C-alpha positions as a LaTeX table, in Angstrom:
\begin{tabular}{lrrr}
\hline
Residue & $x$ (\AA) & $y$ (\AA) & $z$ (\AA) \\
\hline
Unk1 & $-14.13$ & $-62.18$ & 3.81 \\
Unk2 & $-12.12$ & $-60.59$ & 1.16 \\
Unk3 & $-12.49$ & $-56.62$ & 0.81 \\
Unk4 & $-14.03$ & $-55.77$ & $-2.56$ \\
Unk5 & $-11.40$ & $-53.77$ & $-4.82$ \\
Unk6 & $-12.36$ & $-50.45$ & $-6.29$ \\
Unk7 & $-13.17$ & $-51.67$ & $-9.93$ \\
Unk8 & $-15.99$ & $-53.99$ & $-8.34$ \\
Unk9 & $-17.48$ & $-51.02$ & $-6.29$ \\
Unk10 & $-17.39$ & $-49.08$ & $-9.40$ \\
Unk11 & $-18.94$ & $-51.50$ & $-11.65$ \\
Unk12 & $-21.68$ & $-52.18$ & $-8.83$ \\
Unk13 & $-22.11$ & $-48.41$ & $-8.42$ \\
Unk14 & $-22.59$ & $-47.81$ & $-12.05$ \\
Unk15 & $-25.01$ & $-50.77$ & $-12.33$ \\
Unk16 & $-27.18$ & $-49.15$ & $-9.68$ \\
Unk17 & $-27.17$ & $-46.00$ & $-11.45$ \\
Unk18 & $-28.45$ & $-47.64$ & $-14.77$ \\
Unk19 & $-31.10$ & $-49.62$ & $-12.99$ \\
Unk20 & $-32.32$ & $-46.36$ & $-11.09$ \\
Unk21 & $-32.33$ & $-44.28$ & $-14.49$ \\
Unk22 & $-34.17$ & $-46.90$ & $-16.28$ \\
Unk23 & $-36.62$ & $-47.61$ & $-13.68$ \\
Unk24 & $-37.40$ & $-43.94$ & $-13.07$ \\
Unk25 & $-37.70$ & $-43.54$ & $-17.23$ \\
Unk26 & $-39.50$ & $-46.98$ & $-17.94$ \\
Unk27 & $-38.14$ & $-49.65$ & $-19.54$ \\
Unk28 & $-36.39$ & $-49.16$ & $-22.86$ \\
Unk29 & $-37.50$ & $-51.33$ & $-25.88$ \\
Unk30 & $-34.08$ & $-53.01$ & $-26.00$ \\
Unk31 & $-32.45$ & $-52.86$ & $-22.76$ \\
Unk32 & $-29.85$ & $-55.55$ & $-23.85$ \\
Unk33 & $-28.16$ & $-52.70$ & $-25.64$ \\
Unk34 & $-27.56$ & $-50.54$ & $-22.79$ \\
Unk35 & $-24.76$ & $-50.96$ & $-20.25$ \\
Unk36 & $-20.82$ & $-49.98$ & $-19.25$ \\
Unk37 & $-18.08$ & $-50.02$ & $-21.41$ \\
Unk38 & $-14.62$ & $-51.28$ & $-19.55$ \\
Unk39 & $-11.20$ & $-53.29$ & $-20.56$ \\
Unk40 & $-10.52$ & $-51.06$ & $-23.64$ \\
Unk41 & $-7.88$ & $-52.46$ & $-25.73$ \\
Unk42 & $-6.43$ & $-51.01$ & $-29.05$ \\
Unk43 & $-6.20$ & $-53.59$ & $-31.97$ \\
Unk44 & $-4.77$ & $-52.91$ & $-35.63$ \\
Unk45 & $-8.25$ & $-52.26$ & $-36.90$ \\
Unk46 & $-9.96$ & $-50.56$ & $-34.10$ \\
Unk47 & $-10.92$ & $-51.40$ & $-30.34$ \\
Unk48 & $-12.13$ & $-54.42$ & $-28.40$ \\
Unk49 & $-13.97$ & $-53.84$ & $-25.10$ \\
Unk50 & $-16.10$ & $-55.50$ & $-22.59$ \\
Unk51 & $-19.82$ & $-54.41$ & $-22.41$ \\
Unk52 & $-21.93$ & $-55.25$ & $-19.35$ \\
Unk53 & $-25.50$ & $-54.75$ & $-19.98$ \\
Unk54 & $-28.74$ & $-53.96$ & $-17.88$ \\
Unk55 & $-29.05$ & $-57.59$ & $-16.94$ \\
Unk56 & $-25.37$ & $-58.20$ & $-15.94$ \\
Unk57 & $-24.62$ & $-60.19$ & $-19.09$ \\
Unk58 & $-21.12$ & $-59.55$ & $-20.36$ \\
Unk59 & $-19.96$ & $-59.41$ & $-24.15$ \\
Unk60 & $-16.86$ & $-58.58$ & $-26.15$ \\
Unk61 & $-17.34$ & $-55.89$ & $-28.49$ \\
Unk62 & $-15.32$ & $-54.43$ & $-31.38$ \\
Unk63 & $-15.61$ & $-50.75$ & $-32.58$ \\
Unk64 & $-13.71$ & $-48.87$ & $-35.06$ \\
Unk65 & $-14.20$ & $-45.47$ & $-32.82$ \\
Unk66 & $-12.31$ & $-45.36$ & $-29.65$ \\
Unk67 & $-15.08$ & $-45.45$ & $-26.65$ \\
Unk68 & $-14.74$ & $-44.04$ & $-23.43$ \\
Unk69 & $-14.02$ & $-46.13$ & $-20.42$ \\
Unk70 & $-16.54$ & $-46.82$ & $-17.71$ \\
Unk71 & $-19.27$ & $-44.84$ & $-19.79$ \\
Unk72 & $-22.89$ & $-45.73$ & $-19.73$ \\
Unk73 & $-24.06$ & $-46.06$ & $-23.40$ \\
Unk74 & $-26.50$ & $-47.65$ & $-25.80$ \\
Unk75 & $-24.96$ & $-49.63$ & $-28.72$ \\
Unk76 & $-26.26$ & $-51.01$ & $-31.84$ \\
Unk77 & $-24.82$ & $-53.39$ & $-34.20$ \\
Unk78 & $-24.80$ & $-57.19$ & $-34.84$ \\
Unk79 & $-23.03$ & $-60.41$ & $-33.34$ \\
Unk80 & $-20.64$ & $-62.37$ & $-35.14$ \\
Unk81 & $-21.38$ & $-65.74$ & $-36.95$ \\
Unk82 & $-20.05$ & $-67.75$ & $-33.97$ \\
Unk83 & $-21.53$ & $-65.24$ & $-31.21$ \\
Unk84 & $-17.94$ & $-64.65$ & $-29.97$ \\
Unk85 & $-17.77$ & $-60.66$ & $-30.36$ \\
Unk86 & $-20.49$ & $-57.97$ & $-31.13$ \\
Unk87 & $-19.60$ & $-55.61$ & $-33.70$ \\
Unk88 & $-20.74$ & $-52.17$ & $-32.93$ \\
Unk89 & $-22.32$ & $-49.93$ & $-35.70$ \\
Unk90 & $-23.15$ & $-47.01$ & $-33.36$ \\
Unk91 & $-22.68$ & $-46.14$ & $-29.72$ \\
Unk92 & $-24.66$ & $-43.23$ & $-27.95$ \\
Unk93 & $-23.56$ & $-42.15$ & $-24.27$ \\
Unk94 & $-26.35$ & $-42.06$ & $-21.73$ \\
Unk95 & $-26.16$ & $-39.32$ & $-19.28$ \\
Unk96 & $-27.09$ & $-39.61$ & $-15.72$ \\
Unk97 & $-28.38$ & $-36.71$ & $-13.75$ \\
Unk98 & $-26.69$ & $-37.12$ & $-10.39$ \\
Unk99 & $-28.95$ & $-34.29$ & $-8.80$ \\
Unk100 & $-32.07$ & $-36.41$ & $-9.39$ \\
Unk101 & $-33.00$ & $-38.29$ & $-6.12$ \\
Unk102 & $-35.95$ & $-40.44$ & $-5.71$ \\
Unk103 & $-37.87$ & $-40.09$ & $-2.59$ \\
Unk104 & $-40.09$ & $-42.56$ & $-0.80$ \\
Unk105 & $-41.68$ & $-40.03$ & 1.38 \\
\hline
\end{tabular}
């Protein structure tokens, strides 16, 4: 069996944190727009990046502002006519409390 690399483990850890935060705070109205930013590339007009949402769906995005890599954020915008890229209008980071532990006791 192949050993998972650091990137895979980081994505799994961030996904688990997202699920924990959202389950503790209740389901947001638009959970499809909450996820993790990665694979950022600079273009002539801005930045493209991959965005993995709460359900594990991945989409390519474009933003004029440079996003931070591996942040959990909420994005707002619209899909292109051919559904190949999501144009980000606004991006808001979501801060995760690391000192909050849910106990089953």
